[in-house]
ChimeraX commands (.cxc) that place a marker at each C-alpha (Angstrom):
marker #1 position -16.32,-42.95,-65.91 radius 0.5
marker #1 position -19.14,-42.60,-68.97 radius 0.5
marker #1 position -21.77,-43.85,-66.54 radius 0.5
marker #1 position -21.18,-41.15,-64.29 radius 0.5
marker #1 position -21.07,-38.55,-67.48 radius 0.5
marker #1 position -24.43,-40.00,-68.70 radius 0.5
marker #1 position -26.73,-38.90,-65.73 radius 0.5
marker #1 position -26.74,-35.65,-67.71 radius 0.5
marker #1 position -29.26,-35.58,-70.19 radius 0.5
marker #1 position -27.24,-33.14,-72.84 radius 0.5
marker #1 position -24.77,-35.65,-72.50 radius 0.5
marker #1 position -26.94,-38.36,-73.25 radius 0.5
marker #1 position -27.67,-36.47,-76.45 radius 0.5
marker #1 position -24.09,-36.14,-77.20 radius 0.5
marker #1 position -22.86,-39.50,-76.67 radius 0.5
marker #1 position -25.74,-40.98,-78.40 radius 0.5
marker #1 position -25.11,-38.72,-81.37 radius 0.5
marker #1 position -21.52,-39.13,-81.38 radius 0.5
marker #1 position -22.04,-43.23,-81.31 radius 0.5
marker #1 position -24.26,-43.16,-84.54 radius 0.5
marker #1 position -21.95,-40.32,-86.41 radius 0.5
marker #1 position -19.20,-42.72,-85.50 radius 0.5
marker #1 position -20.59,-45.44,-87.56 radius 0.5
marker #1 position -22.29,-43.58,-90.63 radius 0.5
marker #1 position -19.23,-41.03,-91.04 radius 0.5
marker #1 position -16.45,-43.89,-91.51 radius 0.5
marker #1 position -19.04,-46.14,-93.33 radius 0.5
marker #1 position -19.77,-43.48,-96.13 radius 0.5
marker #1 position -16.03,-42.28,-95.81 radius 0.5
marker #1 position -14.93,-45.58,-96.97 radius 0.5
marker #1 position -16.69,-45.03,-100.32 radius 0.5
marker #1 position -15.61,-41.31,-100.59 radius 0.5
marker #1 position -11.82,-42.27,-100.00 radius 0.5
marker #1 position -12.05,-45.00,-102.60 radius 0.5
marker #1 position -13.80,-42.94,-105.47 radius 0.5
marker #1 position -11.10,-40.22,-104.50 radius 0.5
marker #1 position -13.68,-37.69,-103.42 radius 0.5
marker #1 position -12.19,-36.98,-100.23 radius 0.5
marker #1 position -12.35,-33.11,-100.58 radius 0.5
marker #1 position -16.25,-33.01,-101.27 radius 0.5
marker #1 position -16.54,-33.48,-97.53 radius 0.5
marker #1 position -14.45,-29.98,-96.94 radius 0.5
marker #1 position -16.57,-28.49,-99.59 radius 0.5
marker #1 position -20.08,-29.56,-98.63 radius 0.5
marker #1 position -19.07,-28.40,-94.88 radius 0.5
marker #1 position -18.39,-24.99,-95.78 radius 0.5
marker #1 position -21.72,-24.85,-97.94 radius 0.5
marker #1 position -23.39,-26.44,-94.58 radius 0.5
marker #1 position -21.62,-23.17,-92.65 radius 0.5
marker #1 position -23.17,-20.76,-95.12 radius 0.5
marker #1 position -26.39,-22.25,-94.04 radius 0.5
marker #1 position -25.92,-22.08,-90.42 radius 0.5
marker #1 position -24.72,-18.63,-90.48 radius 0.5
marker #1 position -27.86,-17.54,-92.61 radius 0.5
marker #1 position -30.04,-19.33,-90.19 radius 0.5
marker #1 position -28.57,-17.70,-87.06 radius 0.5
marker #1 position -28.56,-14.30,-89.04 radius 0.5
marker #1 position -32.13,-14.41,-90.23 radius 0.5
marker #1 position -32.97,-15.64,-86.28 radius 0.5
marker #1 position -31.34,-12.18,-85.06 radius 0.5
marker #1 position -33.25,-10.00,-87.80 radius 0.5
marker #1 position -36.85,-12.02,-87.48 radius 0.5
marker #1 position -37.84,-12.72,-84.07 radius 0.5
marker #1 position -40.57,-15.39,-85.60 radius 0.5
marker #1 position -37.67,-17.30,-86.56 radius 0.5
marker #1 position -35.60,-17.20,-83.45 radius 0.5
marker #1 position -36.83,-20.60,-82.39 radius 0.5
marker #1 position -35.91,-22.32,-85.63 radius 0.5
marker #1 position -33.08,-24.83,-85.38 radius 0.5
marker #1 position -29.97,-23.81,-87.61 radius 0.5
marker #1 position -29.19,-27.29,-88.58 radius 0.5
marker #1 position -32.53,-27.31,-90.78 radius 0.5
marker #1 position -31.06,-24.27,-93.18 radius 0.5
marker #1 position -27.92,-26.21,-92.89 radius 0.5
marker #1 position -29.12,-29.46,-94.19 radius 0.5
marker #1 position -30.97,-27.52,-96.82 radius 0.5
marker #1 position -27.55,-25.54,-97.77 radius 0.5
marker #1 position -25.59,-29.14,-97.96 radius 0.5
marker #1 position -27.95,-30.79,-99.92 radius 0.5
marker #1 position -28.36,-28.11,-102.59 radius 0.5
marker #1 position -24.34,-27.85,-102.41 radius 0.5
marker #1 position -24.42,-31.40,-103.31 radius 0.5
marker #1 position -26.61,-31.45,-106.21 radius 0.5
marker #1 position -24.78,-28.41,-107.64 radius 0.5
marker #1 position -21.13,-30.25,-107.46 radius 0.5
marker #1 position -22.96,-33.12,-109.12 radius 0.5
marker #1 position -24.14,-30.70,-111.82 radius 0.5
marker #1 position -20.65,-29.13,-112.48 radius 0.5
marker #1 position -18.95,-32.35,-112.31 radius 0.5
marker #1 position -21.19,-33.31,-115.23 radius 0.5
marker #1 position -20.53,-29.95,-116.99 radius 0.5
marker #1 position -17.05,-29.89,-116.44 radius 0.5
marker #1 position -16.54,-33.78,-117.97 radius 0.5
marker #1 position -12.84,-33.51,-118.54 radius 0.5
marker #1 position -12.05,-31.17,-115.46 radius 0.5
marker #1 position -14.41,-32.60,-112.75 radius 0.5
marker #1 position -12.41,-31.54,-110.05 radius 0.5
marker #1 position -13.07,-27.88,-110.72 radius 0.5
marker #1 position -16.81,-28.58,-109.37 radius 0.5
marker #1 position -15.25,-28.83,-105.30 radius 0.5
marker #1 position -13.37,-25.34,-105.28 radius 0.5
marker #1 position -16.30,-23.71,-107.21 radius 0.5
marker #1 position -18.89,-24.67,-104.50 radius 0.5
marker #1 position -16.12,-24.49,-101.70 radius 0.5
marker #1 position -15.47,-20.66,-102.40 radius 0.5
marker #1 position -19.01,-19.91,-102.99 radius 0.5
marker #1 position -19.66,-21.65,-99.48 radius 0.5
marker #1 position -17.20,-19.67,-97.76 radius 0.5
marker #1 position -18.15,-16.14,-99.37 radius 0.5
marker #1 position -21.73,-16.58,-98.19 radius 0.5
marker #1 position -20.68,-17.55,-94.67 radius 0.5
marker #1 position -18.48,-14.73,-94.62 radius 0.5
marker #1 position -21.38,-12.38,-95.50 radius 0.5
marker #1 position -23.84,-13.89,-93.07 radius 0.5
marker #1 position -21.30,-13.81,-90.46 radius 0.5
marker #1 position -20.32,-10.01,-91.01 radius 0.5
marker #1 position -24.22,-9.26,-91.31 radius 0.5
marker #1 position -24.46,-10.87,-87.95 radius 0.5
marker #1 position -21.70,-8.88,-86.45 radius 0.5
marker #1 position -19.20,-11.60,-85.98 radius 0.5
marker #1 position -19.05,-14.88,-84.21 radius 0.5
marker #1 position -21.54,-15.97,-81.48 radius 0.5
marker #1 position -21.35,-18.52,-79.03 radius 0.5
marker #1 position -23.76,-20.68,-81.29 radius 0.5
marker #1 position -21.86,-20.12,-84.27 radius 0.5
marker #1 position -18.20,-21.25,-82.66 radius 0.5
marker #1 position -20.13,-24.27,-81.46 radius 0.5
marker #1 position -21.02,-25.14,-84.93 radius 0.5
marker #1 position -17.79,-24.66,-86.13 radius 0.5
marker #1 position -15.92,-26.84,-83.52 radius 0.5
marker #1 position -18.43,-28.91,-82.24 radius 0.5
marker #1 position -19.93,-28.70,-78.47 radius 0.5
marker #1 position -20.96,-31.69,-75.98 radius 0.5
marker #1 position -23.79,-29.44,-74.20 radius 0.5
marker #1 position -25.22,-27.90,-77.45 radius 0.5
marker #1 position -26.51,-31.05,-78.62 radius 0.5
marker #1 position -30.49,-31.20,-78.04 radius 0.5
marker #1 position -33.30,-33.85,-78.33 radius 0.5
marker #1 position -33.83,-32.59,-81.35 radius 0.5
marker #1 position -30.52,-32.37,-82.97 radius 0.5
marker #1 position -30.36,-36.24,-81.88 radius 0.5
marker #1 position -33.89,-37.09,-83.56 radius 0.5
marker #1 position -32.26,-35.70,-86.88 radius 0.5
marker #1 position -28.88,-37.76,-86.47 radius 0.5
marker #1 position -31.15,-40.78,-85.94 radius 0.5
marker #1 position -33.16,-40.26,-88.81 radius 0.5
marker #1 position -30.29,-39.42,-91.15 radius 0.5
marker #1 position -28.49,-42.56,-90.03 radius 0.5
marker #1 position -31.59,-44.65,-90.95 radius 0.5
marker #1 position -31.40,-43.10,-94.17 radius 0.5
marker #1 position -27.63,-43.77,-94.85 radius 0.5
marker #1 position -27.72,-47.23,-93.74 radius 0.5
marker #1 position -30.69,-48.05,-95.88 radius 0.5
marker #1 position -29.13,-46.42,-98.94 radius 0.5
marker #1 position -25.74,-48.51,-98.11 radius 0.5
marker #1 position -28.02,-51.68,-97.86 radius 0.5
marker #1 position -30.11,-51.21,-100.96 radius 0.5
marker #1 position -27.13,-50.29,-103.30 radius 0.5
marker #1 position -24.02,-51.59,-101.68 radius 0.5
marker #1 position -23.10,-53.16,-105.05 radius 0.5
marker #1 position -23.87,-50.76,-107.05 radius 0.5
marker #1 position -21.60,-48.26,-105.36 radius 0.5
marker #1 position -19.07,-50.91,-104.82 radius 0.5
marker #1 position -18.68,-51.36,-109.02 radius 0.5
marker #1 position -19.01,-47.45,-109.20 radius 0.5
marker #1 position -16.10,-47.08,-106.72 radius 0.5
marker #1 position -13.86,-49.46,-108.62 radius 0.5
marker #1 position -14.73,-48.92,-112.34 radius 0.5
marker #1 position -17.31,-46.29,-113.23 radius 0.5
marker #1 position -16.90,-46.86,-116.87 radius 0.5
marker #1 position -17.97,-50.64,-116.39 radius 0.5
marker #1 position -20.83,-49.55,-114.29 radius 0.5
marker #1 position -22.01,-47.35,-116.99 radius 0.5
marker #1 position -21.51,-49.87,-119.77 radius 0.5
marker #1 position -23.23,-52.62,-117.69 radius 0.5
marker #1 position -26.50,-50.42,-117.50 radius 0.5
marker #1 position -26.27,-49.25,-114.08 radius 0.5
marker #1 position -28.05,-45.77,-113.59 radius 0.5
marker #1 position -24.57,-44.06,-112.63 radius 0.5
marker #1 position -26.08,-40.70,-112.87 radius 0.5
marker #1 position -28.72,-41.27,-110.17 radius 0.5
marker #1 position -26.86,-43.28,-107.92 radius 0.5
marker #1 position -23.89,-40.62,-107.84 radius 0.5
marker #1 position -26.62,-37.83,-106.86 radius 0.5
marker #1 position -27.90,-39.99,-104.21 radius 0.5
marker #1 position -24.53,-40.71,-102.76 radius 0.5
marker #1 position -24.10,-36.83,-102.92 radius 0.5
marker #1 position -27.05,-36.36,-101.04 radius 0.5
marker #1 position -26.55,-38.97,-98.38 radius 0.5
marker #1 position -22.96,-37.47,-97.97 radius 0.5
marker #1 position -24.38,-33.85,-97.56 radius 0.5
marker #1 position -26.92,-35.22,-94.84 radius 0.5
marker #1 position -24.11,-36.87,-93.10 radius 0.5
marker #1 position -22.04,-33.94,-93.03 radius 0.5
marker #1 position -24.90,-31.82,-91.54 radius 0.5
marker #1 position -25.70,-34.24,-89.00 radius 0.5
marker #1 position -22.14,-34.57,-87.64 radius 0.5
marker #1 position -21.47,-31.01,-87.28 radius 0.5
marker #1 position -22.87,-30.58,-83.96 radius 0.5
marker #1 position -20.36,-32.96,-82.36 radius 0.5
marker #1 position -17.46,-32.54,-84.71 radius 0.5
marker #1 position -17.92,-29.31,-85.85 radius 0.5
marker #1 position -18.46,-28.05,-89.49 radius 0.5
marker #1 position -14.55,-27.19,-90.01 radius 0.5
marker #1 position -13.43,-30.68,-88.76 radius 0.5
marker #1 position -16.24,-33.07,-89.80 radius 0.5
marker #1 position -14.47,-34.19,-93.06 radius 0.5
marker #1 position -11.56,-35.59,-90.63 radius 0.5
marker #1 position -14.21,-38.15,-89.57 radius 0.5
marker #1 position -14.90,-39.07,-93.00 radius 0.5
marker #1 position -11.51,-39.80,-93.96 radius 0.5
marker #1 position -8.88,-40.12,-91.06 radius 0.5
marker #1 position -10.50,-43.77,-89.79 radius 0.5
marker #1 position -10.59,-44.92,-93.20 radius 0.5
marker #1 position -7.21,-43.81,-94.05 radius 0.5
marker #1 position -6.05,-45.89,-90.94 radius 0.5
marker #1 position -8.27,-48.96,-91.84 radius 0.5
marker #1 position -7.11,-49.29,-95.34 radius 0.5
marker #1 position -3.60,-49.72,-94.10 radius 0.5
marker #1 position -4.52,-52.92,-92.28 radius 0.5
marker #1 position -7.67,-54.20,-94.14 radius 0.5
marker #1 position -7.31,-57.08,-96.41 radius 0.5
marker #1 position -10.53,-56.30,-98.15 radius 0.5
marker #1 position -13.20,-53.96,-99.04 radius 0.5
marker #1 position -15.71,-54.99,-96.38 radius 0.5
marker #1 position -12.62,-55.34,-93.62 radius 0.5
marker #1 position -11.95,-51.93,-94.30 radius 0.5
marker #1 position -15.31,-50.67,-93.51 radius 0.5
marker #1 position -15.35,-52.76,-90.35 radius 0.5
marker #1 position -12.24,-51.23,-89.07 radius 0.5
marker #1 position -13.16,-47.81,-90.15 radius 0.5
marker #1 position -16.49,-47.71,-88.16 radius 0.5
marker #1 position -14.22,-49.51,-85.00 radius 0.5
marker #1 position -11.57,-46.75,-85.38 radius 0.5
marker #1 position -13.89,-44.09,-85.87 radius 0.5
marker #1 position -16.10,-44.91,-83.03 radius 0.5
marker #1 position -12.93,-45.38,-80.84 radius 0.5
marker #1 position -12.01,-42.12,-81.88 radius 0.5
marker #1 position -15.36,-40.29,-80.81 radius 0.5
marker #1 position -15.96,-41.66,-77.54 radius 0.5
marker #1 position -12.67,-41.03,-76.43 radius 0.5
marker #1 position -12.60,-37.75,-78.06 radius 0.5
marker #1 position -15.88,-36.94,-76.18 radius 0.5
marker #1 position -14.88,-38.23,-72.85 radius 0.5
marker #1 position -11.70,-36.32,-73.24 radius 0.5
marker #1 position -13.32,-32.84,-74.14 radius 0.5
marker #1 position -15.83,-33.01,-71.00 radius 0.5
marker #1 position -13.32,-33.63,-68.56 radius 0.5
marker #1 position -10.81,-31.41,-70.29 radius 0.5
marker #1 position -13.26,-29.02,-71.28 radius 0.5
marker #1 position -12.32,-28.57,-74.84 radius 0.5
marker #1 position -14.20,-28.36,-78.21 radius 0.5
marker #1 position -14.92,-32.44,-79.01 radius 0.5
marker #1 position -14.58,-31.70,-82.85 radius 0.5
marker #1 position -10.70,-30.92,-82.01 radius 0.5
marker #1 position -9.92,-33.77,-79.60 radius 0.5
marker #1 position -11.87,-36.33,-81.88 radius 0.5
marker #1 position -9.41,-35.24,-84.40 radius 0.5
marker #1 position -6.34,-35.39,-82.93 radius 0.5
marker #1 position -7.13,-38.96,-81.29 radius 0.5
marker #1 position -8.14,-39.91,-84.91 radius 0.5
marker #1 position -4.50,-38.89,-86.16 radius 0.5
marker #1 position -2.67,-40.57,-83.14 radius 0.5
marker #1 position -4.89,-43.75,-84.14 radius 0.5
marker #1 position -3.60,-43.44,-87.57 radius 0.5
marker #1 position -0.05,-42.98,-86.90 radius 0.5
marker #1 position -0.15,-45.97,-84.36 radius 0.5
marker #1 position -1.52,-48.00,-87.19 radius 0.5
marker #1 position 1.30,-46.79,-89.89 radius 0.5
marker #1 position 4.08,-47.33,-87.31 radius 0.5
marker #1 position 2.46,-50.61,-86.43 radius 0.5
marker #1 position 2.22,-51.81,-90.05 radius 0.5
marker #1 position 6.05,-50.59,-90.26 radius 0.5
marker #1 position 7.16,-52.80,-87.54 radius 0.5
marker #1 position 5.09,-55.71,-88.49 radius 0.5
marker #1 position 6.54,-55.46,-92.15 radius 0.5
marker #1 position 10.14,-55.52,-90.77 radius 0.5
marker #1 position 9.34,-58.34,-88.26 radius 0.5
marker #1 position 8.18,-60.59,-91.16 radius 0.5
marker #1 position 11.28,-59.47,-93.38 radius 0.5
marker link #1:1,2 radius 0.2
marker link #1:2,3 radius 0.2
marker link #1:3,4 radius 0.2
marker link #1:4,5 radius 0.2
marker link #1:5,6 radius 0.2
marker link #1:6,7 radius 0.2
marker link #1:7,8 radius 0.2
marker link #1:8,9 radius 0.2
marker link #1:9,10 radius 0.2
marker link #1:10,11 radius 0.2
marker link #1:11,12 radius 0.2
marker link #1:12,13 radius 0.2
marker link #1:13,14 radius 0.2
marker link #1:14,15 radius 0.2
marker link #1:15,16 radius 0.2
marker link #1:16,17 radius 0.2
marker link #1:17,18 radius 0.2
marker link #1:18,19 radius 0.2
marker link #1:19,20 radius 0.2
marker link #1:20,21 radius 0.2
marker link #1:21,22 radius 0.2
marker link #1:22,23 radius 0.2
marker link #1:23,24 radius 0.2
marker link #1:24,25 radius 0.2
marker link #1:25,26 radius 0.2
marker link #1:26,27 radius 0.2
marker link #1:27,28 radius 0.2
marker link #1:28,29 radius 0.2
marker link #1:29,30 radius 0.2
marker link #1:30,31 radius 0.2
marker link #1:31,32 radius 0.2
marker link #1:32,33 radius 0.2
marker link #1:33,34 radius 0.2
marker link #1:34,35 radius 0.2
marker link #1:35,36 radius 0.2
marker link #1:36,37 radius 0.2
marker link #1:37,38 radius 0.2
marker link #1:38,39 radius 0.2
marker link #1:39,40 radius 0.2
marker link #1:40,41 radius 0.2
marker link #1:41,42 radius 0.2
marker link #1:42,43 radius 0.2
marker link #1:43,44 radius 0.2
marker link #1:44,45 radius 0.2
marker link #1:45,46 radius 0.2
marker link #1:46,47 radius 0.2
marker link #1:47,48 radius 0.2
marker link #1:48,49 radius 0.2
marker link #1:49,50 radius 0.2
marker link #1:50,51 radius 0.2
marker link #1:51,52 radius 0.2
marker link #1:52,53 radius 0.2
marker link #1:53,54 radius 0.2
marker link #1:54,55 radius 0.2
marker link #1:55,56 radius 0.2
marker link #1:56,57 radius 0.2
marker link #1:57,58 radius 0.2
marker link #1:58,59 radius 0.2
marker link #1:59,60 radius 0.2
marker link #1:60,61 radius 0.2
marker link #1:61,62 radius 0.2
marker link #1:62,63 radius 0.2
marker link #1:63,64 radius 0.2
marker link #1:64,65 radius 0.2
marker link #1:65,66 radius 0.2
marker link #1:66,67 radius 0.2
marker link #1:67,68 radius 0.2
marker link #1:68,69 radius 0.2
marker link #1:69,70 radius 0.2
marker link #1:70,71 radius 0.2
marker link #1:71,72 radius 0.2
marker link #1:72,73 radius 0.2
marker link #1:73,74 radius 0.2
marker link #1:74,75 radius 0.2
marker link #1:75,76 radius 0.2
marker link #1:76,77 radius 0.2
marker link #1:77,78 radius 0.2
marker link #1:78,79 radius 0.2
marker link #1:79,80 radius 0.2
marker link #1:80,81 radius 0.2
marker link #1:81,82 radius 0.2
marker link #1:82,83 radius 0.2
marker link #1:83,84 radius 0.2
marker link #1:84,85 radius 0.2
marker link #1:85,86 radius 0.2
marker link #1:86,87 radius 0.2
marker link #1:87,88 radius 0.2
marker link #1:88,89 radius 0.2
marker link #1:89,90 radius 0.2
marker link #1:90,91 radius 0.2
marker link #1:91,92 radius 0.2
marker link #1:92,93 radius 0.2
marker link #1:93,94 radius 0.2
marker link #1:94,95 radius 0.2
marker link #1:95,96 radius 0.2
marker link #1:96,97 radius 0.2
marker link #1:97,98 radius 0.2
marker link #1:98,99 radius 0.2
marker link #1:99,100 radius 0.2
marker link #1:100,101 radius 0.2
marker link #1:101,102 radius 0.2
marker link #1:102,103 radius 0.2
marker link #1:103,104 radius 0.2
marker link #1:104,105 radius 0.2
marker link #1:105,106 radius 0.2
marker link #1:106,107 radius 0.2
marker link #1:107,108 radius 0.2
marker link #1:108,109 radius 0.2
marker link #1:109,110 radius 0.2
marker link #1:110,111 radius 0.2
marker link #1:111,112 radius 0.2
marker link #1:112,113 radius 0.2
marker link #1:113,114 radius 0.2
marker link #1:114,115 radius 0.2
marker link #1:115,116 radius 0.2
marker link #1:116,117 radius 0.2
marker link #1:117,118 radius 0.2
marker link #1:118,119 radius 0.2
marker link #1:119,120 radius 0.2
marker link #1:120,121 radius 0.2
marker link #1:121,122 radius 0.2
marker link #1:122,123 radius 0.2
marker link #1:123,124 radius 0.2
marker link #1:124,125 radius 0.2
marker link #1:125,126 radius 0.2
marker link #1:126,127 radius 0.2
marker link #1:127,128 radius 0.2
marker link #1:128,129 radius 0.2
marker link #1:129,130 radius 0.2
marker link #1:130,131 radius 0.2
marker link #1:131,132 radius 0.2
marker link #1:132,133 radius 0.2
marker link #1:133,134 radius 0.2
marker link #1:134,135 radius 0.2
marker link #1:135,136 radius 0.2
marker link #1:136,137 radius 0.2
marker link #1:137,138 radius 0.2
marker link #1:138,139 radius 0.2
marker link #1:139,140 radius 0.2
marker link #1:140,141 radius 0.2
marker link #1:141,142 radius 0.2
marker link #1:142,143 radius 0.2
marker link #1:143,144 radius 0.2
marker link #1:144,145 radius 0.2
marker link #1:145,146 radius 0.2
marker link #1:146,147 radius 0.2
marker link #1:147,148 radius 0.2
marker link #1:148,149 radius 0.2
marker link #1:149,150 radius 0.2
marker link #1:150,151 radius 0.2
marker link #1:151,152 radius 0.2
marker link #1:152,153 radius 0.2
marker link #1:153,154 radius 0.2
marker link #1:154,155 radius 0.2
marker link #1:155,156 radius 0.2
marker link #1:156,157 radius 0.2
marker link #1:157,158 radius 0.2
marker link #1:158,159 radius 0.2
marker link #1:159,160 radius 0.2
marker link #1:160,161 radius 0.2
marker link #1:161,162 radius 0.2
marker link #1:162,163 radius 0.2
marker link #1:163,164 radius 0.2
marker link #1:164,165 radius 0.2
marker link #1:165,166 radius 0.2
marker link #1:166,167 radius 0.2
marker link #1:167,168 radius 0.2
marker link #1:168,169 radius 0.2
marker link #1:169,170 radius 0.2
marker link #1:170,171 radius 0.2
marker link #1:171,172 radius 0.2
marker link #1:172,173 radius 0.2
marker link #1:173,174 radius 0.2
marker link #1:174,175 radius 0.2
marker link #1:175,176 radius 0.2
marker link #1:176,177 radius 0.2
marker link #1:177,178 radius 0.2
marker link #1:178,179 radius 0.2
marker link #1:179,180 radius 0.2
marker link #1:180,181 radius 0.2
marker link #1:181,182 radius 0.2
marker link #1:182,183 radius 0.2
marker link #1:183,184 radius 0.2
marker link #1:184,185 radius 0.2
marker link #1:185,186 radius 0.2
marker link #1:186,187 radius 0.2
marker link #1:187,188 radius 0.2
marker link #1:188,189 radius 0.2
marker link #1:189,190 radius 0.2
marker link #1:190,191 radius 0.2
marker link #1:191,192 radius 0.2
marker link #1:192,193 radius 0.2
marker link #1:193,194 radius 0.2
marker link #1:194,195 radius 0.2
marker link #1:195,196 radius 0.2
marker link #1:196,197 radius 0.2
marker link #1:197,198 radius 0.2
marker link #1:198,199 radius 0.2
marker link #1:199,200 radius 0.2
marker link #1:200,201 radius 0.2
marker link #1:201,202 radius 0.2
marker link #1:202,203 radius 0.2
marker link #1:203,204 radius 0.2
marker link #1:204,205 radius 0.2
marker link #1:205,206 radius 0.2
marker link #1:206,207 radius 0.2
marker link #1:207,208 radius 0.2
marker link #1:208,209 radius 0.2
marker link #1:209,210 radius 0.2
marker link #1:210,211 radius 0.2
marker link #1:211,212 radius 0.2
marker link #1:212,213 radius 0.2
marker link #1:213,214 radius 0.2
marker link #1:214,215 radius 0.2
marker link #1:215,216 radius 0.2
marker link #1:216,217 radius 0.2
marker link #1:217,218 radius 0.2
marker link #1:218,219 radius 0.2
marker link #1:219,220 radius 0.2
marker link #1:220,221 radius 0.2
marker link #1:221,222 radius 0.2
marker link #1:222,223 radius 0.2
marker link #1:223,224 radius 0.2
marker link #1:224,225 radius 0.2
marker link #1:225,226 radius 0.2
marker link #1:226,227 radius 0.2
marker link #1:227,228 radius 0.2
marker link #1:228,229 radius 0.2
marker link #1:229,230 radius 0.2
marker link #1:230,231 radius 0.2
marker link #1:231,232 radius 0.2
marker link #1:232,233 radius 0.2
marker link #1:233,234 radius 0.2
marker link #1:234,235 radius 0.2
marker link #1:235,236 radius 0.2
marker link #1:236,237 radius 0.2
marker link #1:237,238 radius 0.2
marker link #1:238,239 radius 0.2
marker link #1:239,240 radius 0.2
marker link #1:240,241 radius 0.2
marker link #1:241,242 radius 0.2
marker link #1:242,243 radius 0.2
marker link #1:243,244 radius 0.2
marker link #1:244,245 radius 0.2
marker link #1:245,246 radius 0.2
marker link #1:246,247 radius 0.2
marker link #1:247,248 radius 0.2
marker link #1:248,249 radius 0.2
marker link #1:249,250 radius 0.2
marker link #1:250,251 radius 0.2
marker link #1:251,252 radius 0.2
marker link #1:252,253 radius 0.2
marker link #1:253,254 radius 0.2
marker link #1:254,255 radius 0.2
marker link #1:255,256 radius 0.2
marker link #1:256,257 radius 0.2
marker link #1:257,258 radius 0.2
marker link #1:258,259 radius 0.2
marker link #1:259,260 radius 0.2
marker link #1:260,261 radius 0.2
marker link #1:261,262 radius 0.2
marker link #1:262,263 radius 0.2
marker link #1:263,264 radius 0.2
marker link #1:264,265 radius 0.2
marker link #1:265,266 radius 0.2
marker link #1:266,267 radius 0.2
marker link #1:267,268 radius 0.2
marker link #1:268,269 radius 0.2
marker link #1:269,270 radius 0.2
marker link #1:270,271 radius 0.2
marker link #1:271,272 radius 0.2
marker link #1:272,273 radius 0.2
marker link #1:273,274 radius 0.2
marker link #1:274,275 radius 0.2
marker link #1:275,276 radius 0.2
marker link #1:276,277 radius 0.2
marker link #1:277,278 radius 0.2
marker link #1:278,279 radius 0.2
marker link #1:279,280 radius 0.2
view
């Protein structure tokens, strides 16, 4: 079934991008969930939407920018939002969670302004909101590959530091770790993954791919590394099944990936309860 689909170049782009995103999104999502920062993905996705909407508006207004890939401005907006969130978290030391709704509100507001200036939703913007199998280009695939390499390199180089910061932030600071800079780099990497994922999953659903596989994996994993492995396996399963379903049923891939992720989560929860009752 998959081999027949991959005869088309645009589907090759979509599947390769999806497979890569199915690895890096849950990989980073484990650290996000453990650090209780799940809503940050939502905030950054809305900031990314502002960048995408702004890019589409500029391409309509200035013909010289018509060929500019909206993903570039989306990445700039997402990274800028991640830096602002980290700055605000330091500004409101006792109310760090305030940074998330502040940035999210700004992202939604700016998005609404650009969408209204562009006179409503276009087909391009709709594909960014909910994902599109046919919209992934070779250029998008190249961007995903580059971001994936950066994410894997970051996790490999700072795994121990991220592990300590995730479970005991105060101990990490007391032991001399450069917590401030690692936090900032982590936010920037998260922003890059969100920007890279939106062509497949969609801006409004990208946070689901970073949290739902993790939510399922922590129910069955017996350790942190095992949770990462299970999250990647479950995320990859949801992405592949979602892309195949989206192609044959002519649906938005973001929706199918998220629904399958929820079904996997329900199966894991019910299966865990049945296993526990059998043991009891």
